[in-house]
C-alpha positions in Angstrom: -15.3 45.3 -6.5 -13.3 44.0 -9.5 -10.1 43.5 -7.5 -11.7 41.4 -4.7 -13.6 39.4 -7.4 -10.3 38.7 -9.3 -8.7 37.7 -6.0 -11.5 35.3 -5.0 -11.6 33.7 -8.5 -7.8 33.1 -8.4 -8.0 31.8 -4.9 -10.9 29.4 -5.6 -9.1 28.0 -8.7 -5.9 27.6 -6.8 -7.6 25.7 -4.0 -9.5 23.4 -6.4 -6.3 22.6 -8.3 -4.3 22.0 -5.1 -6.7 19.8 -3.2 -6.2 16.6 -5.3 -2.4 17.0 -4.8 -2.9 17.6 -1.1 -5.0 14.4 -0.8 -2.4 12.3 -2.5 0.5 13.7 -0.5 -1.2 13.5 2.9 -3.3 10.4 2.6 -1.4 8.1 0.1 2.3 9.0 -0.1 2.7 10.2 3.4 -0.1 8.9 5.7 0.2 10.5 9.1 2.8 10.9 10.7 5.1 10.0 7.8 5.2 13.5 6.4 6.7 14.8 9.6 9.0 11.9 10.0 10.5 12.3 6.5 10.8 16.1 6.7 8.3 16.7 3.9 6.2 19.1 6.0 8.4 22.0 5.1 8.0 21.4 1.4 4.2 21.0 1.8 4.1 24.4 3.6 6.0 26.0 0.8 3.6 24.5 -1.7 0.7 25.9 0.2 2.3 29.3 0.4 3.2 29.4 -3.3 0.0 27.8 -4.7 -2.8 29.1 -2.5 -1.4 32.3 -0.9 1.2 33.9 -3.1 -0.6 33.6 -6.5 -3.9 35.2 -5.4 -2.1 37.8 -3.3 -0.1 38.8 -6.4 -3.3 39.1 -8.4 -4.7 41.4 -5.7 -1.5 43.5 -5.8 -1.2 43.9 -9.6 -4.9 43.9 -10.6 -6.0 47.2 -11.9 -8.6 47.5 -14.7 -7.1 49.0 -17.8 -3.5 48.4 -16.7 -1.1 47.9 -19.6 0.1 44.3 -19.6 -2.5 43.1 -17.1 -3.5 40.1 -19.3 0.1 39.0 -19.5 0.5 39.3 -15.7 -2.7 37.3 -15.1 -1.4 34.5 -17.3 2.2 34.6 -16.1 1.4 34.3 -12.4 -0.6 31.0 -12.7 2.2 29.6 -14.9 4.7 30.2 -12.2 2.3 28.8 -9.7 1.9 25.6 -11.7 5.6 25.2 -12.2 6.3 25.6 -8.5 3.5 23.2 -7.6 4.7 20.5 -10.0 8.3 20.8 -8.9 7.4 20.5 -5.2 5.1 17.6 -5.9 7.8 15.9 -7.9 10.3 16.2 -5.0 7.7 14.8 -2.6 7.0 12.0 -5.0 10.7 11.0 -5.3 11.2 11.2 -1.5 7.9 9.5 -0.6 8.4 6.4 1.7 7.7 3.6 -0.8 8.4 0.9 1.7 8.4 0.4 5.5 11.1 -2.2 6.1 11.7 -4.4 9.1 15.4 -4.9 9.5 16.9 -6.9 12.4 15.5 -4.8 15.3 13.6 -1.8 13.8 11.3 -0.5 11.1 12.7 2.1 8.6 11.1 4.3 6.0 12.6 3.7 2.6 12.3 6.7 0.2 11.6 5.8 -3.4 14.6 7.7 -4.6 17.0 5.7 -2.4 16.4 2.4 -4.1 16.5 0.8 -7.6 13.2 -0.9 -7.9 14.5 -3.0 -10.8 16.5 -5.0 -8.2 13.3 -6.2 -6.7 13.2 -10.0 -6.9 9.7 -10.5 -5.5 7.5 -8.7 -8.1 4.5 -9.0 -5.8 6.0 -6.1 -3.9 6.0 -3.7 -6.8 4.0 -0.6 -6.1 2.3 2.1 -8.2 2.5 5.9 -7.7 -1.0 5.7 -6.0 0.0 3.0 -3.5 0.6 3.7 0.2 3.9 2.6 1.7 4.2 -1.2 1.7 5.5 -3.2 4.6 8.4 -5.5 3.7 10.8 -7.8 5.6 14.6 -7.6 5.0 15.8 -11.1 4.7 19.6 -11.3 5.2 21.6 -13.5 2.8 22.4 -16.9 4.2 26.0 -16.5 2.9 28.0 -15.0 5.8 30.6 -13.8 3.3 28.0 -11.9 1.3 26.6 -10.4 4.5 30.0 -9.3 5.6 30.7 -7.7 2.1 27.6 -5.6 2.3 28.3 -4.6 5.9 31.7 -3.4 4.9 30.3 -1.6 1.9 27.8 0.1 4.1 30.5 1.3 6.5 32.3 2.7 3.5 29.3 4.7 2.5 27.7 2.1 0.2 24.1 0.9 0.2 22.8 -0.8 3.4 20.5 -3.8 3.3 17.4 -1.6 3.4 18.5 0.1 0.2 18.8 -3.2 -1.7 15.4 -4.4 -3.0 16.8 -7.8 -3.7 16.5 -8.6 0.0 12.8 -7.4 0.3 10.4 -10.1 1.2 6.6 -10.1 1.8 6.0 -8.8 5.4 3.3 -11.2 6.4 5.4 -14.3 5.6 7.7 -13.3 8.4 5.2 -12.0 10.9 5.9 -14.8 13.4 9.6 -13.9 13.4 8.8 -10.3 14.0 6.4 -10.6 16.9 8.6 -13.2 18.6 11.8 -11.2 18.0 13.8 -10.5 21.2 14.7 -7.0 20.0 11.3 -5.6 20.5 10.9 -2.8 23.0 9.5 -3.6 26.5 6.3 -1.9 27.5 7.6 -1.7 31.0 10.8 0.1 29.9 8.7 2.5 27.7 6.5 3.5 30.6 9.5 3.8 32.9 11.0 6.4 30.5 7.6 7.9 29.5 5.1 7.4 32.4 2.7 9.9 30.9 2.2 7.5 28.0 0.3 4.9 30.0 -3.1 6.5 29.5 -2.5 6.8 25.8 -1.6 3.1 25.4 -4.5 2.1 27.6 -6.9 4.1 25.5 -5.3 2.6 22.3 -6.0 -0.9 23.7 -9.6 -0.1 24.5 -10.2 1.4 21.1 -9.1 -1.8 19.5 -10.8 -4.1 22.0 -7.4 -5.5 23.1 -5.2 -5.6 26.1 -1.8 -3.8 26.2 -0.2 -7.3 26.5 -1.4 -7.9 22.9 0.8 -5.1 21.6 4.4 -5.3 20.2 6.6 -2.2 20.1 9.6 -1.4 17.8 11.7 1.6 17.0 10.5 3.3 13.8 13.1 5.3 11.9 12.5 8.3 9.6 14.7 10.7 7.9 13.8 13.6 10.2 12.8 11.9 13.4 12.2 8.5 14.9 9.1 7.1 16.7 7.7 3.9 18.0 5.5 1.7 15.9 2.8 -0.4 17.7 1.8 -3.8 16.2 -0.7 -6.5 17.0 0.9 -9.5 18.6 -1.3 -12.0 16.7 -0.6 -10.8 13.2 2.0 -8.0 13.3 -0.4 -5.5 11.7 0.1 -1.8 12.5 -2.0 -0.4 15.3 -0.5 3.1 15.8 2.7 5.2 15.8 3.7 6.8 19.1 5.3 10.2 19.0 8.2 9.4 21.3 11.9 8.9 20.7 12.7 5.1 21.0 16.4 5.8 21.6 15.7 7.7 24.9 14.2 4.6 26.5 16.3 3.4 29.4 17.3 -0.2 29.3 
């Protein structure tokens, strides 16, 4: 019974150590469905395999009472586990969507590693490592020459507006512009392209004690895939994220 006991102890410790990291990843850094949109799901699966499955399984394989070097093995395996866990969490931390930015006609996820936070002019938009992604508005420079320079830089492989924190502004200050913007997606066009979505949107409206006419729809871009974000028309607050490709909607 010593081998099963060693396996269960190792498994229990692995789960206890991993759960806080899992909570931060899935509920703070990447609230659903951002993990899938950013492509972090594969890394998370690898973390689960290396932390919860591989370590205890190796203990099961190598554990043999009286075996020479057993203590070293039982110490070395957790060390490798911890190194793999910390490395994977660090990658997810760097790639976490620190901001959700509205830019011209769409929302985009902005990974922390893609921006220099020191360029942020509005310090009220600063975030800590335990903050969920913050909504921001990209305010284009009034100077047309400056706008053109950045556009040319972007086309040449430089940073786009959404990668320049100097243009980030508090989201709610521009909510009126967002909900009245002419670029928003038409519900009629969405349902023409995805008729099966009608019941889901109706249910969403009932759950929020709203009518579908009180919703605003915009494309929502991620690194791995794009979806549609649903906002309230009265205050531009997020209601839901629809798992459909906004670029397949017929105009």
